[in-house]
C-alpha positions as a Markdown table, in Angstrom:
| # | Residue | x | y | z |
|---|---|---|---|---|
| 1 | Met | -196.0 | 160.1 | 26.0 |
| 2 | Lys | -194.2 | 157.0 | 27.2 |
| 3 | Gln | -193.6 | 156.8 | 30.8 |
| 4 | Glu | -190.0 | 155.7 | 31.7 |
| 5 | Lys | -189.0 | 154.2 | 35.0 |
| 6 | Ala | -187.5 | 156.7 | 37.4 |
| 7 | Gln | -183.7 | 156.7 | 37.3 |
| 8 | Pro | -181.5 | 157.5 | 40.3 |
| 9 | Ile | -179.6 | 160.8 | 40.1 |
| 10 | Leu | -176.4 | 160.8 | 42.2 |
| 11 | Gly | -177.9 | 158.0 | 44.1 |
| 12 | Tyr | -181.1 | 159.8 | 45.0 |
| 13 | Asp | -184.6 | 158.9 | 43.8 |
| 14 | Ile | -186.1 | 162.1 | 42.6 |
| 15 | Asp | -189.8 | 162.4 | 42.1 |
| 16 | Lys | -191.3 | 163.6 | 38.7 |
| 17 | Pro | -191.9 | 167.4 | 38.6 |
| 18 | Arg | -195.2 | 168.8 | 39.9 |
| 19 | Ile | -196.7 | 172.2 | 40.7 |
| 20 | Thr | -195.9 | 173.5 | 44.2 |
| 21 | Ala | -197.9 | 175.6 | 46.5 |
| 22 | Ala | -195.8 | 178.6 | 45.2 |
| 23 | Gly | -196.7 | 177.6 | 41.7 |
| 24 | Trp | -200.5 | 177.5 | 42.5 |
| 25 | Leu | -200.2 | 180.9 | 44.3 |
| 26 | Leu | -198.5 | 182.4 | 41.1 |
| 27 | Ile | -201.2 | 181.0 | 38.9 |
| 28 | Leu | -203.8 | 182.5 | 41.0 |
| 29 | Met | -202.1 | 185.9 | 41.0 |
| 30 | Tyr | -201.4 | 186.0 | 37.3 |
| 31 | Leu | -204.8 | 184.6 | 36.1 |
| 32 | Gly | -207.3 | 185.1 | 39.0 |
| 33 | Val | -206.6 | 188.6 | 40.2 |
| 34 | Pro | -206.7 | 190.2 | 36.6 |
| 35 | Ala | -209.9 | 188.2 | 35.7 |
| 36 | Met | -211.6 | 189.6 | 39.0 |
| 37 | Leu | -210.5 | 193.1 | 38.3 |
| 38 | Ile | -211.8 | 193.1 | 34.7 |
| 39 | Gly | -215.1 | 191.5 | 35.8 |
| 40 | Gly | -215.5 | 194.2 | 38.5 |
| 41 | Leu | -214.7 | 196.9 | 35.9 |
| 42 | Ile | -217.3 | 195.4 | 33.5 |
| 43 | Asp | -220.0 | 195.3 | 36.3 |
| 44 | Phe | -219.1 | 198.8 | 37.3 |
| 45 | Leu | -219.6 | 200.1 | 33.7 |
| 46 | Ile | -222.9 | 198.3 | 33.2 |
| 47 | Gln | -224.1 | 199.9 | 36.6 |
| 48 | Leu | -223.1 | 203.3 | 35.4 |
| 49 | Ala | -224.8 | 202.8 | 32.1 |
| 50 | Thr | -228.0 | 201.1 | 33.1 |
| 51 | Gly | -228.4 | 202.0 | 36.7 |
| 52 | Arg | -228.8 | 198.2 | 37.6 |
| 53 | Cys | -226.3 | 196.7 | 40.0 |
| 54 | Leu | -225.0 | 193.2 | 38.6 |
| 55 | Gly | -221.9 | 192.7 | 40.9 |
| 56 | Val | -221.4 | 190.5 | 43.8 |
| 57 | Trp | -221.3 | 193.5 | 46.1 |
| 58 | Cys | -225.0 | 194.1 | 45.2 |
| 59 | Leu | -226.0 | 191.1 | 47.3 |
| 60 | Phe | -224.9 | 192.9 | 50.7 |
């Protein structure tokens, strides 16, 4: 991709698009939380099947 020099829009210099704090929070909510829930469910099922605790909560 060729980088072009920023052009003023209606007299204002606008920065290039970037991910905001709200964007990072949405990424965490949509990707992180389901991954943690699926991992916890897998750990729980292994504990039921084998009797061995593999989850993070076993450290406490």
